[in-house]
C-alpha positions in Angstrom: 0.3 40.7 11.5 -1.8 39.0 8.8 -5.3 38.1 9.5 -5.9 34.4 10.5 -8.1 32.2 8.3 -11.8 32.4 9.2 -11.9 28.9 10.7 -9.0 29.7 13.3 -9.8 31.4 16.5 -7.5 34.1 17.9 -7.3 32.3 21.2 -5.8 29.2 19.4 -3.1 31.4 17.8 -2.3 33.1 21.1 -2.2 29.7 23.0 0.1 28.1 20.4 2.4 31.1 20.4 2.6 31.1 24.2 3.5 27.4 24.4 6.2 27.4 21.8 9.7 28.6 22.7 10.9 31.7 20.9 13.4 29.7 18.8 10.6 27.7 17.2 8.2 29.0 14.6 5.3 27.2 13.2 7.1 26.6 9.9 10.1 25.1 11.6 7.9 22.8 13.7 6.0 21.7 10.6 9.2 21.1 8.6 10.8 19.0 11.4 7.6 17.0 11.7 7.5 16.4 8.0 11.2 15.4 8.0 10.7 13.0 10.9 7.7 11.4 9.1 9.6 11.2 5.8 11.8 8.3 7.0 10.9 5.0 5.4 11.2 3.4 8.8 8.2 5.3 10.0 6.1 3.7 7.3 7.6 0.2 7.0 7.7 -0.7 10.7 4.0 -0.6 11.4 3.1 -2.1 8.0 5.6 -5.0 8.4 4.3 -5.8 11.8 0.7 -5.7 10.6 1.6 -8.0 7.6 3.4 -10.4 10.0 0.2 -10.5 12.1 -1.9 -11.1 9.0 0.3 -14.0 8.0 0.0 -15.5 11.4 -3.8 -15.2 11.4 -4.0 -16.9 8.0 -1.7 -19.6 9.2 -3.8 -20.2 12.3 -7.0 -20.2 10.2 -5.5 -22.7 7.7 -4.6 -25.0 10.6 -8.0 -24.5 12.3 -10.4 -24.8 9.4 -8.5 -27.4 7.3 -10.2 -26.4 4.1 -9.3 -29.6 2.3 -8.1 -33.1 3.0 -4.4 -33.6 3.5 -1.9 -31.5 5.3 -1.7 -28.6 2.8 1.2 -26.2 2.7 -0.6 -22.9 3.2 0.2 -22.8 6.9 3.9 -23.5 6.2 4.0 -20.9 3.4 2.4 -18.2 5.7 4.8 -19.1 8.5 7.8 -18.7 6.2 6.4 -15.4 4.8 5.8 -14.0 8.3 9.5 -14.4 9.0 10.3 -12.0 6.1 7.9 -9.4 7.6 9.2 -9.9 11.1 12.8 -9.4 10.1 11.8 -6.4 8.0 10.0 -4.9 11.1 13.1 -5.6 13.3 15.5 -4.0 10.8 13.2 -1.0 10.5 13.0 -0.6 14.2 16.8 -0.9 14.6 17.4 1.6 11.8 15.4 4.3 13.7 17.9 4.0 16.5 21.1 3.2 14.6 23.4 6.0 13.6 25.8 4.9 10.9 23.9 1.7 9.9 20.5 3.4 9.5 20.5 3.7 5.7 21.7 0.1 5.2 19.1 -1.3 7.6 16.4 0.7 5.9 17.4 -0.8 2.6 17.4 -4.3 4.1 14.0 -3.6 5.6 12.7 -2.4 2.2 13.9 -5.4 0.3 12.6 -7.9 2.9 9.2 -6.1 2.9 8.9 -6.2 -0.8 10.0 -9.8 -0.9 7.4 -10.7 1.7 4.7 -8.9 -0.3 5.7 -10.8 -3.5 5.7 -14.1 -1.7 2.3 -13.3 -0.1 0.8 -12.6 -3.5 2.4 -15.8 -5.0 1.2 -17.9 -2.1 -2.3 -16.4 -2.5 -2.3 -17.4 -6.1 -1.0 -20.8 -5.3 -3.8 -21.2 -2.7 -6.4 -20.0 -5.1 -5.5 -22.6 -7.7 -5.1 -25.4 -5.1 -1.3 -25.7 -5.3 -0.9 -25.0 -1.6 
């Protein structure tokens, strides 16, 4: 058996070997973990949910602070934008549980997420130059 790296204790190697079934090696466990993490849904779902929350916070702050006179459209723009992120998060969540439709729902989630990001940047520029 090869010598462990100097920062790994022998008791950790023995404990890990004792808890894993004989059919699993450390390379198989690492490969399956990497494959599970490689799905776009694992990345888009939390990010979409976070961005929907950011849009809702900006919308609430725009309503609360009322940075300028008049109604303004920033709260309405952020509400519409949060819908894209919400639908993206829902499609991403369903794609993790769907069998045949998973690839399609991941693509829909990707497109809606990118559309939401583009709109967020456009609304930000519009707000910065006092269009919204």
